[in-house]
C-alpha positions as CSV (number, residue, x, y, z in Angstrom):
1,X,28.0,-77.1,39.3
2,X,30.1,-74.7,41.4
3,X,28.2,-75.9,44.5
4,X,28.9,-79.5,43.6
5,X,32.6,-78.8,43.2
6,X,32.7,-76.9,46.5
7,X,30.9,-79.7,48.3
8,X,33.3,-82.3,46.9
9,X,36.3,-80.2,48.0
10,X,34.8,-79.8,51.5
11,X,34.2,-83.6,51.8
12,X,37.7,-84.2,50.5
13,X,39.1,-81.9,53.2
14,X,37.1,-83.6,56.0
15,X,38.2,-87.0,54.7
16,X,41.9,-85.9,54.7
17,X,41.7,-84.6,58.2
18,X,39.9,-87.5,59.9
19,X,40.4,-90.6,57.7
20,X,44.0,-90.4,56.6
21,X,45.1,-93.3,54.3
22,X,41.6,-93.9,52.8
23,X,42.0,-94.8,49.1
24,X,40.4,-92.5,46.5
25,X,38.5,-94.0,43.5
26,X,39.1,-92.6,40.0
27,X,36.7,-93.5,37.2
28,X,37.9,-93.9,33.6
29,X,36.4,-95.4,30.4
30,X,37.7,-97.7,27.7
31,X,37.3,-97.4,24.0
32,X,33.6,-98.0,23.2
33,X,31.5,-98.3,20.1
34,X,28.1,-99.4,18.7
35,X,25.2,-98.6,16.4
36,X,23.0,-95.5,16.0
37,X,19.7,-94.5,14.4
38,X,18.2,-91.1,14.0
39,X,15.3,-89.0,12.5
40,X,16.4,-86.1,10.3
41,X,14.4,-82.8,10.1
42,X,16.0,-81.3,7.0
43,X,15.7,-78.5,4.5
44,X,17.7,-76.2,2.3
45,X,18.9,-72.8,3.5
46,X,18.8,-70.6,0.3
47,X,21.0,-67.5,0.4
48,X,21.9,-64.8,-2.1
49,X,20.3,-61.8,-3.8
50,X,18.1,-64.1,-6.0
51,X,16.8,-66.2,-3.0
52,X,13.7,-64.0,-2.2
53,X,10.6,-66.2,-2.1
54,X,12.4,-69.5,-2.0
55,X,11.6,-71.3,1.3
56,X,11.9,-75.0,1.9
57,X,9.6,-76.9,4.3
58,X,11.2,-79.0,7.0
59,X,10.7,-82.6,6.2
60,X,11.4,-85.9,8.0
61,X,14.2,-88.3,6.9
62,X,16.3,-90.9,8.5
63,X,19.9,-92.0,9.4
64,X,21.6,-95.2,10.6
65,X,25.2,-96.1,11.2
66,X,28.0,-96.9,13.6
67,X,30.2,-95.0,16.1
68,X,33.5,-95.4,17.9
69,X,34.5,-93.4,21.0
70,X,38.2,-92.8,21.9
71,X,38.7,-91.3,25.4
72,X,41.2,-88.5,25.8
73,X,40.7,-88.4,29.6
74,X,37.8,-88.1,32.0
75,X,36.4,-84.9,30.4
76,X,37.0,-85.3,26.7
77,X,36.8,-87.9,23.9
78,X,36.9,-88.1,20.1
79,X,34.1,-89.8,18.4
80,X,34.1,-90.6,14.6
81,X,30.9,-91.8,13.1
82,X,29.7,-93.3,9.8
83,X,26.1,-92.9,8.8
84,X,23.9,-93.6,5.8
85,X,21.4,-90.7,5.7
86,X,18.3,-89.6,3.7
87,X,17.3,-85.9,3.7
88,X,14.0,-84.9,2.1
89,X,13.5,-81.4,0.5
90,X,10.2,-79.9,-0.4
91,X,9.4,-76.3,-1.5
92,X,6.1,-74.7,-2.6
93,X,7.8,-71.9,-4.6
94,X,7.0,-71.7,-8.3
95,X,10.5,-70.2,-9.2
96,X,13.1,-72.5,-10.8
97,X,15.0,-74.2,-7.9
98,X,17.6,-76.8,-7.5
99,X,15.1,-79.4,-6.2
100,X,11.4,-78.9,-5.7
101,X,10.3,-82.3,-4.2
102,X,12.7,-85.1,-3.6
103,X,15.3,-86.8,-1.5
104,X,19.1,-87.0,-1.4
105,X,21.0,-89.8,0.2
106,X,24.4,-89.3,1.7
107,X,27.2,-91.2,3.4
108,X,27.9,-88.9,6.3
109,X,31.1,-88.9,8.3
110,X,30.9,-86.7,11.5
111,X,34.1,-86.3,13.6
112,X,32.9,-85.1,17.0
113,X,34.7,-83.7,20.1
114,X,32.7,-84.8,23.1
115,X,32.9,-82.7,26.3
116,X,31.6,-84.7,29.3
117,X,30.0,-82.1,31.5
118,X,28.8,-84.9,33.9
119,X,28.0,-88.5,34.0
120,X,24.5,-87.6,32.7
121,X,25.3,-85.0,30.0
122,X,27.8,-84.6,27.3
123,X,28.2,-81.8,24.6
124,X,29.3,-82.6,21.1
125,X,30.8,-80.3,18.5
126,X,32.7,-81.0,15.3
127,X,32.7,-81.1,11.5
128,X,30.8,-83.5,9.2
129,X,31.6,-84.5,5.6
130,X,28.6,-85.6,3.5
131,X,29.1,-87.6,0.2
132,X,26.1,-87.7,-2.1
133,X,25.2,-91.3,-3.2
134,X,21.8,-90.9,-5.0
135,X,19.1,-88.5,-5.9
136,X,15.3,-89.1,-6.0
137,X,13.4,-86.2,-7.7
138,X,9.6,-86.7,-7.7
139,X,9.4,-84.4,-10.8
140,X,12.3,-86.1,-12.7
141,X,14.0,-82.7,-13.3
142,X,17.2,-83.0,-11.1
143,X,20.1,-85.4,-11.7
144,X,23.0,-86.4,-9.5
145,X,25.5,-84.2,-11.4
146,X,23.5,-81.1,-10.4
147,X,24.7,-81.5,-6.8
148,X,28.1,-81.2,-5.3
149,X,29.4,-84.7,-4.5
150,X,31.1,-83.6,-1.3
151,X,29.9,-81.0,1.2
152,X,31.1,-79.8,4.6
153,X,28.9,-79.0,7.7
154,X,29.5,-78.0,11.3
155,X,27.5,-79.6,14.1
156,X,26.7,-79.1,17.8
157,X,24.6,-81.2,20.1
158,X,23.9,-82.9,23.4
159,X,23.9,-86.5,24.6
160,X,22.0,-87.8,27.7
161,X,23.7,-90.6,29.7
162,X,26.7,-90.6,27.3
163,X,28.2,-93.7,29.1
164,X,25.0,-95.8,29.1
165,X,24.1,-98.7,27.0
166,X,21.3,-96.6,25.3
167,X,22.1,-92.9,24.8
168,X,19.5,-90.4,23.5
169,X,21.1,-87.6,21.4
170,X,20.2,-84.5,19.5
171,X,22.3,-82.2,17.3
172,X,22.0,-79.4,14.8
173,X,23.9,-79.7,11.6
174,X,24.7,-76.4,9.7
175,X,25.8,-76.8,6.1
176,X,28.8,-74.7,5.0
177,X,29.0,-75.8,1.3
178,X,26.9,-74.8,-1.7
179,X,25.1,-77.9,-2.9
180,X,24.3,-76.3,-6.3
181,X,26.6,-77.7,-9.0
182,X,24.5,-76.9,-12.0
183,X,26.2,-75.6,-15.1
184,X,25.3,-71.9,-15.6
185,X,23.5,-71.5,-12.3
186,X,23.3,-68.1,-10.6
187,X,26.5,-67.5,-8.6
188,X,24.4,-65.2,-6.2
189,X,22.2,-68.1,-5.1
190,X,23.4,-70.9,-2.9
191,X,21.7,-74.0,-1.4
192,X,23.1,-75.1,1.9
193,X,21.9,-77.9,4.1
194,X,20.5,-77.5,7.6
195,X,19.3,-80.5,9.7
196,X,18.1,-81.3,13.2
197,X,19.0,-84.9,14.1
198,X,17.3,-86.7,17.0
199,X,18.1,-90.4,17.7
200,X,19.5,-93.2,19.9
201,X,23.0,-94.8,20.2
202,X,23.4,-98.4,21.4
203,X,26.7,-99.4,22.9
204,X,28.0,-102.8,21.9
205,X,31.4,-102.7,23.6
206,X,33.3,-100.6,26.1
207,X,33.2,-100.3,29.9
208,X,33.9,-98.2,33.0
209,X,37.0,-98.8,35.0
210,X,37.8,-97.6,38.5
211,X,41.3,-97.3,39.9
212,X,42.3,-96.3,43.4
213,X,45.1,-94.1,44.8
214,X,46.1,-93.2,48.3
215,X,44.8,-90.0,49.8
216,X,47.3,-87.1,49.9
217,X,49.3,-86.3,53.1
218,X,47.5,-83.6,55.1
219,X,49.0,-80.1,55.2
220,X,48.9,-78.0,58.3
221,X,47.8,-74.4,57.5
222,X,48.6,-71.4,59.7
223,X,45.3,-69.8,60.7
224,X,44.6,-66.9,58.3
225,X,40.9,-66.8,57.3
226,X,41.2,-64.2,54.6
227,X,44.6,-65.3,53.2
228,X,46.2,-61.9,53.4
229,X,49.4,-63.2,55.3
230,X,48.4,-61.7,58.6
231,X,47.4,-64.1,61.3
232,X,43.9,-63.9,62.6
233,X,45.0,-63.1,66.2
234,X,46.5,-59.7,65.1
235,X,44.1,-59.1,62.0
236,X,41.5,-56.5,62.7
237,X,39.6,-57.6,59.6
238,X,40.1,-61.4,59.8
239,X,37.5,-62.2,57.1
240,X,38.6,-59.5,54.5
241,X,42.1,-59.5,52.9
242,X,44.1,-56.4,53.8
243,X,47.5,-54.9,54.4
244,X,49.8,-54.8,57.5
245,X,49.7,-51.0,57.2
246,X,46.0,-51.0,58.0
247,X,46.4,-53.9,60.5
248,X,45.0,-56.5,58.2
249,X,42.2,-54.3,56.8
250,X,41.9,-53.2,53.1
251,X,43.1,-49.8,51.9
252,X,40.0,-47.6,52.1
253,X,39.0,-46.9,48.5
254,X,35.2,-46.2,48.1
255,X,35.2,-46.1,44.3
256,X,37.6,-49.1,43.8
257,X,39.9,-47.1,41.5
258,X,43.1,-48.1,43.4
259,X,43.5,-44.6,44.9
260,X,42.6,-44.5,48.6
261,X,40.1,-42.0,49.8
262,X,42.7,-39.8,51.6
263,X,44.3,-38.9,48.2
264,X,41.2,-39.2,46.0
265,X,39.5,-35.9,44.9
266,X,36.6,-37.9,43.5
267,X,36.3,-40.7,46.2
268,X,32.9,-41.9,44.9
269,X,33.7,-42.0,41.2
270,X,36.5,-44.2,39.8
271,X,39.3,-42.3,38.2
272,X,43.1,-42.4,37.6
273,X,46.1,-41.0,39.5
274,X,46.9,-38.4,36.7
275,X,43.6,-36.7,37.6
276,X,44.0,-37.3,41.4
277,X,41.4,-40.0,41.4
278,X,38.9,-38.4,39.1
279,X,37.9,-39.8,35.7
280,X,39.5,-38.6,32.5
281,X,37.4,-35.6,31.4
282,X,35.2,-35.6,28.3
283,X,34.7,-31.9,27.4
284,X,32.3,-32.4,24.5
285,X,30.3,-35.3,26.1
286,X,30.6,-37.6,23.2
287,X,31.7,-40.6,25.3
288,X,35.4,-40.3,24.2
289,X,37.7,-38.9,26.8
290,X,39.8,-35.9,26.0
291,X,43.1,-38.0,26.0
292,X,41.8,-40.0,23.0
293,X,39.6,-37.3,21.4
294,X,41.2,-35.5,18.5
295,X,38.3,-33.0,18.5
296,X,37.8,-32.6,22.3
297,X,35.5,-29.6,22.1
298,X,33.3,-30.9,19.3
299,X,31.1,-34.1,19.7
300,X,32.1,-36.9,17.4
301,X,32.3,-40.7,17.0
302,X,34.9,-43.3,18.0
303,X,35.4,-44.3,14.4
304,X,36.8,-40.8,13.7
305,X,38.7,-40.6,17.0
306,X,36.2,-38.3,18.6
307,X,35.7,-36.0,15.6
308,X,32.4,-35.6,13.7
309,X,31.8,-37.7,10.5
310,X,33.5,-35.7,7.7
311,X,31.6,-34.1,4.8
312,X,34.3,-33.6,2.1
313,X,32.1,-31.8,-0.4
314,X,30.2,-29.6,2.2
315,X,26.8,-30.6,0.9
316,X,25.4,-31.4,4.3
317,X,25.5,-35.1,3.7
318,X,28.3,-36.9,5.6
319,X,30.7,-39.1,3.7
320,X,29.3,-42.4,5.1
321,X,25.9,-41.7,3.5
322,X,27.2,-39.7,0.5
323,X,27.6,-41.7,-2.7
324,X,29.4,-38.8,-4.3
325,X,31.5,-37.6,-1.3
326,X,33.8,-35.3,-3.3
327,X,31.0,-33.6,-5.4
328,X,28.3,-31.5,-3.8
329,X,24.8,-33.0,-4.4
330,X,21.4,-33.4,-2.8
331,X,19.9,-35.7,-0.2
332,X,17.3,-36.8,-2.7
333,X,20.0,-38.3,-4.9
334,X,22.1,-39.7,-2.0
335,X,24.6,-36.9,-2.0
336,X,25.1,-36.9,-5.8
337,X,24.1,-34.0,-8.1
338,X,20.7,-34.3,-9.6
339,X,20.7,-35.4,-13.2
340,X,19.1,-32.7,-15.4
341,X,15.9,-33.8,-17.1
342,X,17.3,-32.9,-20.5
343,X,20.3,-35.2,-19.9
344,X,18.1,-38.1,-19.0
345,X,15.9,-37.5,-22.0
346,X,18.8,-37.2,-24.5
347,X,20.4,-40.4,-23.3
348,X,17.0,-42.2,-23.4
349,X,16.5,-41.1,-27.1
350,X,20.0,-42.1,-28.0
351,X,19.5,-45.6,-26.6
352,X,16.5,-46.1,-28.9
353,X,18.7,-45.5,-31.9
354,X,21.4,-48.1,-31.1
355,X,21.2,-51.3,-33.3
356,X,23.3,-54.3,-34.1
357,X,23.6,-57.0,-36.7
358,X,20.7,-59.5,-36.6
359,X,22.7,-62.3,-34.9
360,X,25.8,-60.6,-33.6
361,X,27.1,-57.8,-31.3
362,X,28.5,-55.6,-34.1
363,X,27.2,-52.0,-33.9
364,X,25.6,-50.6,-37.0
365,X,27.0,-47.4,-38.5
366,X,23.8,-45.5,-37.8
367,X,24.4,-46.1,-34.0
368,X,27.5,-43.9,-34.0
369,X,25.7,-40.6,-34.1
370,X,23.5,-41.5,-31.0
371,X,26.5,-42.8,-29.1
372,X,28.5,-39.6,-29.9
373,X,25.7,-37.7,-28.3
374,X,26.1,-39.8,-25.1
375,X,29.9,-39.1,-25.2
376,X,29.2,-35.3,-25.4
377,X,26.8,-35.5,-22.4
378,X,29.2,-37.5,-20.3
379,X,32.1,-35.1,-21.1
380,X,29.8,-32.2,-20.1
381,X,28.8,-34.0,-16.9
382,X,32.0,-35.5,-15.4
383,X,30.1,-36.9,-12.4
384,X,27.5,-38.8,-14.5
385,X,27.6,-42.6,-14.6
386,X,25.5,-44.9,-16.8
387,X,24.4,-48.5,-17.0
388,X,24.1,-50.2,-20.4
389,X,21.5,-53.0,-20.6
390,X,21.7,-55.5,-23.4
391,X,18.6,-57.4,-24.7
392,X,17.8,-59.9,-27.5
393,X,14.6,-61.3,-29.0
394,X,13.1,-64.6,-27.7
395,X,14.2,-66.7,-30.7
396,X,16.9,-69.3,-30.3
397,X,18.8,-70.8,-27.5
398,X,18.5,-69.2,-24.0
399,X,22.2,-69.3,-23.1
400,X,23.2,-68.0,-26.5
401,X,20.8,-65.1,-26.2
402,X,22.2,-64.3,-22.7
403,X,25.8,-64.3,-24.0
404,X,24.7,-62.1,-27.0
405,X,23.0,-59.6,-24.8
406,X,26.1,-59.2,-22.6
407,X,28.3,-58.9,-25.7
408,X,26.1,-56.1,-27.1
409,X,26.2,-54.2,-23.9
410,X,30.0,-54.5,-23.8
411,X,30.2,-53.3,-27.5
412,X,28.4,-50.1,-26.5
413,X,30.8,-49.7,-23.5
414,X,33.8,-50.3,-25.7
415,X,32.7,-47.6,-28.2
416,X,32.2,-45.0,-25.4
417,X,35.6,-45.9,-23.9
418,X,37.2,-45.5,-27.3
419,X,35.9,-41.9,-27.3
420,X,37.6,-41.1,-24.1
421,X,34.9,-41.9,-21.5
422,X,36.4,-43.5,-18.3
423,X,35.7,-47.2,-18.1
424,X,34.7,-47.0,-14.4
425,X,31.8,-44.7,-15.3
426,X,30.0,-47.4,-17.3
427,X,28.4,-50.6,-16.0
428,X,27.0,-53.3,-18.3
429,X,24.4,-56.0,-17.8
430,X,22.9,-58.6,-20.2
431,X,19.2,-59.7,-19.9
432,X,19.1,-62.1,-22.9
433,X,15.5,-63.0,-23.7
434,X,14.3,-62.7,-20.1
435,X,13.0,-59.3,-21.1
436,X,13.0,-59.6,-24.9
437,X,12.8,-56.8,-27.4
């Protein structure tokens, strides 16, 4: 591209010098529009902690619609489109998913910025809004309300012969919105569209226009090949910019640090004037020079301004890897103290003696003694943290059992907090009937 530009400038210069007054043509384009059709290679991109094992196959769909191109000049234009699209989704996973085998139809509205790199190639980028119109689930499990009605995507692509009557195009569409709108679905699992679209555009109206303008008046330039302000007849380095002090030649500076070799004590290594042309020293060799290094004699990292990663509790495990940075522990327990076997055993036995009402989260009186033992252990071990897991049997409604299991775990936490245990030392989680008693 650079060679083409240089060639065009050279031709323009020759034309100016020898053919003054020759008019110059300028190409512009009018508003254009037409129809388009495309094939879609689509699938869901599933993200989140619960997405392991969920992988959608790329399946073929279709799109058709219309487009309108609004020129913003010779290099840019805005192109809104409207398409009716069908995306197909198929997965072989046996886990419960949003859609196992089916199609979704959308009204798609891309708004593209088109960058005309040349007459033959244009690059397109921009957002796209998709409106769900219908769902076709081969297994008759999903309904339209399970999906977000409106989603946003970003796209980038390329067009070949963008000003032609028939224009091939391809683009990648990257979904940004979670399509999962099911009630009670996992908030850590998201379904986002991704689609490769390949198709043709047919232009129904719009044309190329050429206008002419007179060539500019030639400018006479004083001969100075290197542009340093010193005429070639007195310039001893006519092809290299220099200074009058050196008769048109550059200041001698072997290492290019702006300090000429006559004053540079390190002429072959770039440096600064403060150190007479030598680099800023790095005494500890950690890649951070002494002027920015708060520990210039001890190797460290940039994050800690040249100092080593701190180890607050002195247990040999630095704070970045130490999950208990203020309490000495062991590497085997990620920097936290090892939990004594008798503590784990006592808490385990206490957990087996916690009970509730048959259909509610109210602790029974006989649970108090076991929980009091847990309180004693946590008071004796101030660094100890626990997780309370709630369960139910597998009788009754799934959602109700899930809520009940969470309520039971919170009831245990509330009891321990009421006895003086800090709330941030206790985490709770409900499993409902997924792992029934």
